[in-house]
C-alpha positions as CSV (number, residue, x, y, z in Angstrom):
1,M,7.1,13.1,-20.1
2,N,4.8,14.0,-17.3
3,P,4.4,11.7,-13.9
4,R,1.3,10.3,-15.7
5,E,3.2,9.2,-18.8
6,R,6.3,8.2,-16.9
7,V,4.3,6.1,-14.4
8,F,2.4,4.3,-17.2
9,S,5.4,3.8,-19.2
10,A,7.4,2.0,-16.2
11,L,4.3,-0.1,-15.8
12,D,4.0,-1.2,-19.4
13,H,7.5,-2.3,-19.3
14,E,9.1,0.3,-21.5
15,E,12.0,2.8,-20.5
16,P,10.4,6.3,-19.9
17,D,12.7,9.5,-19.9
18,R,13.6,8.4,-16.2
19,V,12.8,6.3,-13.4
20,P,9.3,7.1,-11.9
21,L,9.7,7.9,-8.0
22,F,6.8,6.6,-5.6
23,D,6.4,6.0,-2.1
24,F,3.9,5.7,0.7
25,V,3.4,8.6,2.5
26,Y,0.3,9.1,4.6
27,E,1.2,10.1,8.6
28,S,0.4,13.2,9.6
29,K,4.0,13.5,11.2
30,S,5.4,12.8,7.8
31,F,4.1,15.8,6.5
32,E,5.0,17.9,9.2
33,N,8.7,16.8,8.9
34,I,8.3,17.3,5.1
35,L,6.6,20.7,5.0
36,G,6.7,21.8,8.6
37,K,2.8,22.0,8.8
38,K,0.6,19.9,11.1
39,G,-2.5,18.3,10.8
40,I,-2.1,17.0,7.2
41,T,-3.8,13.7,6.1
42,P,-5.7,12.9,2.8
43,S,-8.4,14.8,3.9
44,T,-6.4,17.7,3.6
45,P,-5.6,17.3,-0.3
46,R,-4.1,20.5,-1.1
47,D,-1.3,19.9,1.5
48,Y,-1.2,16.5,0.8
49,I,-0.3,16.6,-2.8
50,R,2.3,19.5,-2.1
51,G,3.9,17.3,0.5
52,H,4.5,14.4,-2.1
53,L,5.8,16.9,-4.8
54,S,8.2,18.3,-2.3
55,L,9.7,15.1,-2.4
56,S,9.5,15.0,-6.5
57,L,7.4,11.9,-6.6
58,D,5.4,10.9,-9.7
59,L,2.9,9.1,-8.0
60,L,0.8,9.3,-4.8
61,V,-1.9,7.0,-3.1
62,A,-5.4,8.6,-2.3
63,M,-7.6,7.0,0.1
64,G,-11.2,6.7,0.9
65,G,-12.6,8.6,3.7
66,P,-15.1,7.7,6.3
67,A,-18.8,7.8,6.1
68,E,-19.7,11.8,6.6
69,T,-22.6,10.2,9.6
70,F,-20.1,8.2,11.3
71,V,-18.7,9.3,14.5
72,P,-15.7,7.2,15.9
73,E,-15.6,6.2,19.7
74,K,-12.6,7.2,22.1
75,P,-13.0,5.2,24.9
76,S,-9.8,7.1,25.7
77,P,-7.8,10.1,24.6
78,D,-5.6,7.4,23.0
79,T,-7.9,4.6,21.6
80,I,-10.3,4.9,18.8
81,I,-13.3,2.3,17.7
82,G,-13.2,2.8,13.9
83,E,-16.2,1.9,11.5
84,W,-15.2,-1.8,11.2
85,G,-15.7,-1.9,15.3
86,I,-11.7,-2.4,15.4
87,K,-10.2,-0.9,18.5
88,S,-6.6,0.9,17.8
89,K,-4.0,2.8,19.9
90,L,-3.3,6.4,18.5
91,T,0.2,7.7,19.0
92,E,1.7,11.0,18.1
93,E,3.5,9.3,15.1
94,M,0.5,6.8,14.3
95,Q,-2.8,8.3,13.3
96,V,-3.8,7.0,10.2
97,L,-2.6,3.4,10.6
98,P,-2.6,3.1,14.3
99,W,-2.0,0.2,16.5
100,H,-4.6,-2.9,16.0
101,L,-5.9,-3.3,19.9
102,G,-8.6,-5.6,19.2
103,G,-11.5,-6.6,16.6
104,P,-15.1,-6.9,17.5
105,L,-15.3,-10.7,16.8
106,K,-14.1,-12.5,20.0
107,K,-16.0,-15.8,19.2
108,T,-17.4,-17.5,16.1
109,E,-20.9,-16.2,16.9
110,D,-20.1,-13.2,17.2
111,L,-20.3,-13.0,13.3
112,E,-23.9,-13.6,13.1
113,N,-24.8,-10.0,14.4
114,Y,-21.8,-8.3,12.6
115,Q,-22.3,-5.6,10.1
116,P,-19.5,-4.5,7.6
117,P,-19.6,-0.6,6.9
118,D,-21.5,0.3,4.0
119,P,-19.0,1.0,0.9
120,H,-21.4,3.3,-0.8
121,A,-22.3,5.6,2.4
122,H,-21.9,9.2,1.1
123,G,-18.5,10.8,1.9
124,R,-16.6,7.9,0.9
125,M,-15.0,9.2,-2.4
126,K,-14.8,13.0,-1.2
127,P,-10.7,12.8,-0.6
128,I,-10.2,10.9,-3.6
129,E,-12.3,13.3,-5.9
130,S,-10.4,16.6,-4.2
131,I,-7.1,15.0,-4.9
132,L,-8.1,14.2,-8.4
133,K,-9.3,17.6,-9.2
134,L,-6.5,19.1,-7.8
135,A,-3.4,17.0,-9.1
136,K,-4.1,17.6,-12.7
137,D,-0.7,16.8,-14.6
138,Q,1.5,17.6,-11.5
139,I,1.3,14.0,-10.1
140,A,-0.3,10.6,-11.1
141,V,-3.1,9.6,-8.9
142,S,-3.8,6.1,-7.6
143,A,-6.1,4.8,-4.8
144,A,-5.7,2.0,-2.4
145,V,-8.3,-0.4,-1.2
146,G,-8.0,-3.2,1.8
147,A,-7.6,-6.6,0.9
148,P,-8.7,-10.2,2.0
149,F,-6.4,-11.3,4.9
150,S,-5.6,-7.9,6.5
151,R,-8.9,-7.0,6.4
152,A,-10.4,-10.2,7.7
153,W,-8.0,-11.1,10.7
154,T,-8.0,-7.4,11.8
155,V,-12.0,-7.5,12.8
156,C,-11.0,-10.7,14.9
157,D,-9.8,-10.2,18.2
158,S,-6.2,-11.0,17.0
159,M,-4.4,-12.5,14.2
160,S,-3.8,-15.5,16.3
161,L,-7.4,-16.0,16.6
162,F,-8.2,-15.9,13.0
163,L,-5.3,-18.1,12.2
164,Q,-6.7,-20.5,14.5
165,W,-10.2,-20.3,13.0
166,V,-8.2,-21.5,9.7
167,Y,-8.0,-24.8,11.3
168,T,-10.8,-24.9,13.6
169,S,-13.8,-22.9,11.8
170,P,-12.9,-22.8,8.0
171,Y,-16.4,-21.6,7.3
172,I,-16.3,-18.4,9.5
173,V,-12.4,-18.1,7.5
174,K,-14.1,-17.8,4.5
175,K,-17.2,-16.0,5.3
176,L,-15.0,-13.2,6.4
177,L,-12.5,-13.1,3.5
178,E,-15.9,-12.8,1.4
179,I,-17.1,-9.7,3.6
180,A,-13.6,-8.1,3.0
181,T,-13.5,-8.7,-0.8
182,N,-17.0,-7.9,-1.2
183,Y,-16.5,-4.4,0.4
184,D,-13.0,-3.6,-1.2
185,L,-14.7,-4.7,-4.5
186,E,-17.0,-2.0,-4.4
187,M,-14.6,0.5,-3.0
188,G,-12.1,0.0,-5.7
189,K,-14.9,0.1,-8.5
190,R,-16.2,3.5,-6.9
191,C,-12.5,4.9,-7.1
192,I,-12.3,3.7,-10.9
193,D,-15.4,5.2,-11.4
194,T,-14.4,8.3,-9.8
195,G,-11.4,8.8,-12.2
196,V,-8.5,6.8,-10.7
197,E,-6.5,4.7,-13.3
198,I,-4.2,2.4,-10.6
199,I,-5.8,0.7,-8.0
200,W,-3.7,-0.7,-5.0
201,I,-4.5,-3.8,-3.0
202,C,-2.7,-3.7,0.4
203,D,-2.6,-6.9,2.0
204,D,0.3,-8.2,4.2
205,L,0.7,-11.7,3.9
206,A,4.3,-12.2,5.5
207,Y,6.4,-11.2,8.3
208,N,10.2,-11.0,8.0
209,N,10.9,-14.8,8.3
210,G,8.1,-16.2,6.2
211,L,4.2,-16.5,5.6
212,F,1.5,-16.0,8.3
213,L,0.0,-19.4,6.8
214,S,1.6,-22.1,5.0
215,P,1.9,-21.5,0.6
216,S,-1.0,-24.3,0.5
217,L,-3.2,-22.6,2.9
218,M,-2.4,-19.3,1.2
219,R,-3.8,-20.7,-2.1
220,K,-6.8,-22.4,-0.5
221,Y,-8.0,-19.6,1.4
222,V,-6.3,-16.4,0.4
223,L,-4.8,-15.9,-3.0
224,P,-8.4,-16.4,-5.2
225,Y,-9.8,-13.7,-3.3
226,I,-7.0,-11.4,-3.9
227,K,-7.2,-12.5,-7.6
228,K,-10.7,-11.9,-7.6
229,E,-10.1,-8.3,-6.5
230,V,-7.4,-8.0,-9.2
231,Q,-9.3,-9.2,-11.8
232,A,-12.3,-7.6,-11.3
233,F,-10.2,-4.0,-11.4
234,K,-8.3,-5.1,-14.4
235,R,-11.8,-5.8,-16.3
236,K,-12.6,-2.0,-15.6
237,G,-9.1,-1.2,-17.8
238,V,-6.9,-0.2,-14.6
239,K,-3.3,-1.0,-13.6
240,V,-3.2,-3.0,-10.5
241,L,-0.8,-2.9,-8.0
242,L,0.0,-5.2,-5.2
243,H,1.7,-4.0,-1.7
244,C,2.9,-6.7,0.4
245,D,5.4,-6.8,3.2
246,G,7.5,-9.5,4.4
247,D,9.3,-12.7,2.9
248,V,6.7,-13.6,0.6
249,R,9.0,-15.9,-2.0
250,L,7.1,-19.2,-1.4
251,I,4.2,-17.4,-3.2
252,L,5.5,-14.9,-5.4
253,N,5.2,-16.8,-8.5
254,D,1.2,-17.3,-7.2
255,L,0.9,-13.6,-6.5
256,L,2.2,-12.9,-9.9
257,E,-0.6,-15.3,-11.6
258,T,-3.0,-13.5,-9.8
259,G,-2.8,-10.7,-12.6
260,I,-1.2,-7.8,-10.9
261,D,0.7,-5.2,-12.9
262,G,3.4,-4.5,-10.0
263,F,4.5,-5.7,-7.1
264,H,5.9,-3.1,-3.6
265,P,8.1,-3.3,-1.5
266,M,10.4,-5.9,-1.9
267,E,11.4,-5.7,1.7
268,R,14.9,-5.9,2.5
269,S,15.1,-7.2,5.9
270,A,12.6,-10.0,4.7
271,R,15.1,-11.2,2.3
272,M,13.4,-9.8,-0.9
273,D,16.5,-9.8,-3.1
274,I,15.9,-7.2,-5.9
275,R,18.3,-8.9,-8.1
276,Q,16.8,-12.1,-7.9
277,I,13.4,-10.9,-8.3
278,K,14.3,-9.0,-11.4
279,E,16.1,-11.7,-12.7
280,A,13.0,-14.1,-12.4
281,Y,10.2,-11.8,-12.8
282,G,11.1,-8.6,-14.1
283,D,10.1,-9.2,-17.7
284,N,6.2,-9.7,-16.6
285,I,6.0,-7.4,-13.8
286,C,6.7,-3.7,-12.5
287,L,9.3,-3.7,-9.7
288,I,8.8,-1.1,-7.1
289,G,10.7,-0.2,-3.6
290,N,13.9,-1.9,-2.2
291,V,15.7,0.7,-0.5
292,E,15.5,0.0,3.3
293,N,13.7,1.9,5.5
294,K,14.0,0.7,9.1
295,L,17.6,1.5,9.7
296,L,19.2,2.9,6.4
297,L,16.9,5.9,6.1
298,P,16.5,7.1,9.8
299,F,19.9,6.6,10.7
300,G,22.2,5.8,7.7
301,T,24.8,8.3,6.4
302,L,23.7,9.8,3.0
303,Q,26.8,7.8,1.6
304,E,25.2,4.8,2.4
305,I,21.6,6.0,1.3
306,A,23.5,7.4,-2.2
307,E,25.1,3.6,-2.5
308,Q,21.7,1.7,-1.8
309,T,19.8,4.2,-4.3
310,R,22.3,3.7,-7.0
311,E,22.1,-0.1,-6.6
312,C,18.5,-0.5,-6.9
313,I,18.4,1.6,-10.0
314,N,21.3,-0.2,-11.6
315,I,19.5,-3.9,-11.2
316,A,16.0,-2.9,-11.7
317,A,15.9,0.2,-14.1
318,P,17.7,-1.5,-17.1
319,G,14.9,-2.5,-19.7
320,G,12.3,-0.5,-17.8
321,G,9.7,-2.1,-15.4
322,Y,10.6,-0.2,-12.3
323,M,9.4,2.6,-9.8
324,F,12.1,3.5,-7.6
325,A,10.6,3.7,-4.0
326,S,11.8,2.6,-0.3
327,D,10.8,-0.7,1.0
328,H,7.6,0.6,2.9
329,S,7.1,4.0,3.4
330,I,8.3,7.5,4.4
331,H,7.4,7.1,7.6
332,P,7.5,9.6,10.6
333,G,11.1,8.3,11.3
334,V,12.3,9.3,8.1
335,P,14.2,12.7,8.0
336,Y,13.0,14.9,5.5
337,K,16.5,16.0,4.6
338,K,17.4,12.3,3.8
339,A,14.4,11.6,1.8
340,K,14.7,14.7,-0.1
341,F,18.4,13.5,-0.8
342,M,17.6,10.1,-1.9
343,F,14.5,10.8,-4.3
344,D,16.7,13.8,-5.9
345,L,19.9,11.4,-6.4
346,A,17.1,8.8,-8.0
347,K,15.8,11.4,-10.3
348,K,19.5,12.1,-11.5
349,Y,20.6,8.5,-11.7
350,G,17.6,7.1,-13.0
351,A,17.6,9.0,-16.2
352,Y,17.6,6.7,-19.1
353,S,19.8,7.6,-22.1
354,K,18.1,7.8,-25.5
């Protein structure tokens, strides 16, 4: 099987020749570790693909670019203000997804004059078009869009302010969620029209100890917008995968009911037990991930990595419906040697007997 066939077989709950390999790899520092070359981002597509292939991955995630006419503000050497007006802190390791320092909305009245970016701006699809053209049959290509909750709160000065508005200014919260959803709907549709067959919705709704909002508030405010995105993309004939960190067990069934085809990353430190999830939902959704990447991959021994790799495959692979990955990403703290060892081992132990 080629990578695309392997990935779609898993998403269709069939057993491919072997378990597909996947991970989020996006920071320049990660590619420096993998390829020994600096300055690689989704905007350098040839090396971006080469970095994923070096790990033997079957699927990569492409991301849209900024508007060609946009020039970011840099109040200081290590801070940047992006298209959404969000101020972020850059570090050597975090350039693509830098630390959030504050959004443009400090008070509810600020929304009156706020203008989100144009999803149809020239240049948005350039990185994705380049990756699709170069990837061919070497690796399957998916694309990531934002998602309602994460995009809505980041344009606020802080998450705590957004959560406060859920109670004090629900109209503002709904308006922000609509702005976020409308933008990402257009971006997702543009990705699909460009030729992408798998769309990722990336929305973190929880931390290690539970949801950012109660289950009832998630169902009232957030989940309908996620479902709107999922259903719109599926109507265009693509697979839709959800990346959602943290302990989302209280709404996991709700997330599945939105219609997603795959769920990532089943974060270990958030008590997302792959065995329980496989038993409860494995017939209905493709599971992706679960190898611990915060401590195990950076600091664990090869034997410990091997044990967890085999555990994930032994639990989740039987019957299909599993893609092997870490429980978040191959971040800059993961040595290339350990990542390569893990994926090579998964390639070996993930083979299905025919």
